[in-house]
C-alpha positions as CSV (number, residue, x, y, z in Angstrom):
1,M,108.3,81.4,116.9
2,P,107.7,83.8,119.5
3,Q,104.3,83.3,120.7
4,R,101.8,86.6,120.9
5,H,100.7,86.8,124.6
6,E,96.7,87.4,124.7
7,A,95.7,89.7,127.4
8,A,92.3,90.2,128.2
9,R,90.9,93.1,125.9
10,P,88.0,95.7,126.7
11,T,84.8,94.3,125.9
12,R,83.8,98.0,125.0
13,P,85.6,101.4,124.6
14,R,86.6,102.6,127.6
15,L,87.5,105.7,126.3
16,T,84.9,106.9,123.5
17,P,85.7,109.2,120.3
18,L,84.9,112.5,121.6
19,P,81.6,114.0,120.0
20,E,81.5,116.9,117.7
21,A,79.2,118.6,120.6
22,E,81.9,118.9,123.0
23,R,84.9,119.5,120.6
24,D,86.3,123.1,121.8
25,P,88.2,125.2,119.2
26,R,91.4,123.9,119.9
27,T,90.4,120.4,119.5
28,R,88.5,121.4,116.3
29,D,91.5,123.0,115.1
30,L,93.8,119.8,115.8
31,L,91.3,117.4,114.1
32,A,91.2,119.5,111.1
33,F,94.9,118.3,110.4
34,A,94.2,114.7,110.9
35,P,94.3,112.4,108.1
36,H,90.5,111.8,106.8
37,D,89.0,108.8,105.8
38,P,86.8,108.5,102.5
39,G,83.3,110.5,103.3
40,D,85.6,113.0,105.9
41,G,85.0,110.8,108.6
42,I,88.0,111.2,111.2
43,P,89.3,107.8,112.5
44,N,88.8,106.9,115.8
45,I,92.3,106.9,117.4
46,F,92.4,110.6,116.6
47,T,89.0,111.4,118.0
48,T,90.1,109.5,121.0
49,L,93.6,110.6,121.6
50,V,92.4,114.3,121.6
51,R,90.7,114.0,124.6
52,H,94.7,114.6,125.3
53,P,95.1,117.8,123.3
54,D,98.7,118.6,124.1
55,L,100.0,115.2,123.6
56,Y,97.9,114.9,120.5
57,A,99.6,118.0,119.2
58,Q,103.1,116.3,119.8
59,F,102.1,113.0,118.5
60,L,100.5,114.0,115.3
61,P,103.6,115.3,113.8
62,F,106.1,112.3,115.0
63,G,103.7,110.0,113.6
64,G,103.5,111.6,110.4
65,Q,107.4,111.9,110.0
66,L,107.4,108.0,110.2
67,L,104.0,107.0,108.2
68,I,104.4,109.6,105.4
69,S,107.8,111.6,105.6
70,G,110.0,108.4,106.5
71,R,113.1,107.3,104.6
72,L,111.7,103.4,104.8
73,P,110.3,102.2,101.7
74,G,106.7,101.3,102.0
75,D,106.5,98.0,101.8
76,V,108.9,98.0,104.6
77,R,107.2,100.3,106.6
78,E,104.3,98.2,106.5
79,L,105.6,95.1,106.7
80,L,107.0,96.2,110.3
81,I,103.8,97.7,111.6
82,L,101.8,94.6,110.4
83,R,104.5,92.6,112.7
84,T,104.1,94.8,115.4
85,A,100.3,94.8,115.2
86,W,100.5,90.9,115.2
87,N,102.9,90.9,118.0
88,T,101.1,93.4,120.0
89,G,97.1,92.3,119.3
90,S,96.1,95.3,118.2
91,R,93.5,94.4,115.9
92,Y,92.8,98.0,114.9
93,E,96.4,98.5,114.0
94,W,96.1,95.7,111.8
95,G,92.7,96.8,110.5
96,R,93.8,100.1,109.9
97,H,97.3,99.3,107.6
98,L,95.7,96.4,105.7
99,P,95.0,98.3,102.9
100,L,98.0,100.8,103.7
101,A,100.2,97.4,103.3
102,R,98.5,96.3,99.7
103,A,98.7,100.1,98.7
104,E,102.4,99.7,98.9
105,G,102.9,96.6,97.4
106,V,102.7,93.8,100.2
107,A,101.7,90.8,98.8
108,D,98.7,89.2,100.1
109,A,100.9,85.7,100.6
110,D,103.4,87.9,102.5
111,I,100.2,89.4,104.6
112,D,98.7,85.9,105.2
113,R,102.4,84.3,106.8
114,I,102.9,87.7,109.0
115,G,101.6,85.6,112.1
116,E,103.8,82.5,111.1
117,G,107.0,84.4,112.0
118,P,110.6,85.0,110.3
119,E,110.7,80.9,109.8
120,A,108.0,80.7,107.2
121,P,108.9,79.7,104.0
122,G,108.3,82.4,101.5
123,W,109.9,85.5,102.9
124,T,113.0,86.7,101.0
125,G,115.9,87.1,103.1
126,L,115.3,90.9,104.3
127,Q,112.0,90.1,105.2
128,R,113.1,87.5,107.1
129,H,115.7,90.0,108.9
130,L,112.7,92.9,109.6
131,I,110.5,90.1,111.3
132,R,112.9,89.2,113.4
133,A,114.0,92.5,114.3
134,A,110.3,93.2,114.9
135,D,110.0,90.3,117.3
136,E,113.2,90.7,118.9
137,L,112.4,94.3,119.8
138,N,109.0,93.0,121.1
139,R,110.3,90.2,123.1
140,D,114.1,91.9,124.1
141,A,113.5,95.5,123.5
142,T,116.5,95.1,121.6
143,V,118.0,93.8,118.2
144,S,120.4,90.7,118.5
145,E,123.9,91.2,116.4
146,A,122.8,88.9,113.6
147,T,119.6,90.6,112.7
148,W,121.4,94.0,112.5
149,A,124.1,93.0,110.4
150,G,121.5,91.3,108.2
151,L,119.3,94.8,108.0
152,A,122.9,96.8,107.7
153,E,123.2,95.1,104.5
154,H,120.1,96.9,103.1
155,F,119.9,100.0,104.8
156,D,122.0,103.1,105.9
157,E,122.4,104.6,109.5
158,A,119.4,106.6,109.2
159,E,117.0,103.8,107.9
160,L,118.1,101.6,111.0
161,I,117.3,104.1,113.4
162,E,114.3,104.9,111.8
163,I,113.3,100.7,111.8
164,V,113.8,100.7,115.7
165,M,111.8,103.8,116.1
166,L,108.8,102.9,113.5
167,V,108.6,99.7,115.8
168,G,108.5,101.4,118.7
169,Q,106.2,103.9,117.7
170,Y,103.9,101.3,116.9
171,H,104.1,99.4,120.1
172,M,103.2,102.4,121.6
173,V,100.1,103.1,119.5
174,A,99.0,99.7,120.1
175,F,99.3,99.9,123.7
176,F,96.8,103.2,123.4
177,L,94.5,101.3,121.3
178,N,94.3,98.1,123.1
179,A,93.9,99.7,126.6
180,T,91.4,102.3,125.8
181,G,89.5,99.5,123.6
182,V,89.2,102.1,120.4
183,E,87.1,100.3,117.8
184,L,87.6,99.5,114.1
185,E,85.5,102.2,111.9
186,P,83.1,100.5,109.3
187,G,84.8,99.7,106.1
188,F,87.9,98.5,107.5
189,D,88.7,94.9,108.8
190,S,90.7,93.2,110.5
191,A,91.0,89.7,107.8
192,G,94.0,87.5,108.9
193,F,94.0,89.0,112.3
194,T,92.6,85.7,114.1
195,E,94.4,83.0,112.0
196,G,97.8,81.7,112.9
197,P,99.0,79.4,116.0
198,W,98.7,82.0,118.6
199,T,99.0,81.2,122.5
200,S,97.5,82.4,125.2
201,H,99.3,82.4,128.6
């Protein structure tokens, strides 16, 4: 089973969310289109990333295409994202996507075994291929012939492209979250994230 590399994480945010008092008109306009939490709060990922407004303006449509308008079934998307969060050690990504995964029908039993990898008992054949794809992309920056063939039995060409791009997107997001120390908002938890046979090295 691939072992997650546990690098040192910031103990506090290196970049903090941009306070409302420091937001100029463009920043306020950009954040107006960000997904809002109940109570109208804006997730810390967006209020931190908007410190680079030009990049933020390009990031949001691409991320939205994969998360909201993509071709993959929601449970497939969220399973890939959760395994990517596990592989990259991104507590924020894990915590934010737990409720999304459950809303898309990912069973708690499947969530509980994500950290055990593709050989864990209980996965369907398709789920094993998905977990392997996330692991191979994380480890090798490609997908093996066997895994690709397994996925191709279930997905068309556009969906196969999207699988690879989705995992890549959430690696990039995890790099940003981990490096800057974005903190998980109150009301979200990272249950299950610290469970499992991870190895630090």
